[in-house]
C-alpha positions in Angstrom: 6.5 -11.6 2.0 4.5 -12.5 5.1 6.7 -10.2 7.1 5.6 -7.2 5.0 2.0 -8.1 5.4 2.2 -8.0 9.2 3.6 -4.5 9.2 1.7 -3.1 6.2 -0.6 -0.3 7.4 -4.3 -0.9 7.6 -6.9 1.8 7.0 -9.7 2.2 9.5 -13.1 1.6 7.9 -16.1 2.9 9.8 -19.5 1.5 9.2 -22.8 1.9 10.9 -25.7 -0.5 11.4 -29.0 0.9 12.7 -30.5 -0.3 16.0 -30.2 0.2 19.7 -27.9 -2.6 20.5 -24.1 -2.4 20.1 -22.8 -4.1 17.0 -19.4 -5.2 15.7 -18.8 -5.4 12.0 -16.5 -8.3 11.1 -15.6 -10.2 7.9 -15.0 -14.0 8.1 -12.1 -15.4 6.3 -10.7 -18.9 6.7 -12.5 -19.5 10.0 -11.2 -16.2 11.5 -12.9 -12.8 11.9 -11.3 -9.6 10.7 -12.3 -5.9 10.5 -13.7 -5.0 7.1 -10.8 -4.5 4.6 -8.2 -6.3 6.7 -8.4 -9.9 5.7 -5.1 -11.4 4.4 -6.2 -11.4 0.7 -7.3 -7.7 1.0 -4.1 -6.7 2.7 -2.0 -8.6 0.1 -3.9 -6.9 -2.7 -3.1 -3.4 -1.3 0.5 -4.4 -0.6 0.9 -5.8 -4.1 -0.4 -2.6 -5.7 2.0 -0.5 -3.7 4.9 -2.9 -4.5 4.1 -2.6 -8.2 4.0 1.2 -8.1 7.3 1.3 -6.2 8.9 -1.0 -8.8 7.7 1.3 -11.6 9.0 4.3 -9.8 12.4 2.6 -9.4 12.6 1.6 -13.0 11.7 5.1 -14.2 14.3 6.6 -11.9 17.0 4.3 -13.2 16.1 5.1 -16.8 16.4 8.8 -16.0 19.8 8.3 -14.4 21.1 6.4 -17.5 19.6 9.0 -19.8 18.9 12.7 -19.6 19.6 13.0 -15.9 23.0 11.3 -15.9 24.6 14.5 -14.5 22.3 14.4 -11.4 22.7 12.4 -8.2 20.2 9.7 -7.4 18.9 11.8 -4.5 18.3 14.7 -6.8 16.4 12.6 -9.2 14.2 11.1 -6.5 13.5 14.6 -5.1 12.4 15.8 -8.5 10.0 12.8 -8.9 8.8 13.2 -5.3 7.9 16.9 -6.0 5.9 15.9 -9.0 4.0 13.3 -7.1 
């Protein structure tokens, strides 16, 4: 699972703090500093949500293949779901 967290995409969060001096926004987690939204728990949460959605998508596709779309190939089923997304 750690391997996936290292390559899971991060979104860039832009924040602003008033004042003339340059500032760097960081979040401290476990003694280390991270850009906002990129701490390991935050990355894991985003990865876990995506993993859950992919699992649901996979289960729904397999149900379709066993039921009303038995005559279609797996690729055709996925393309239909993709178009609906």
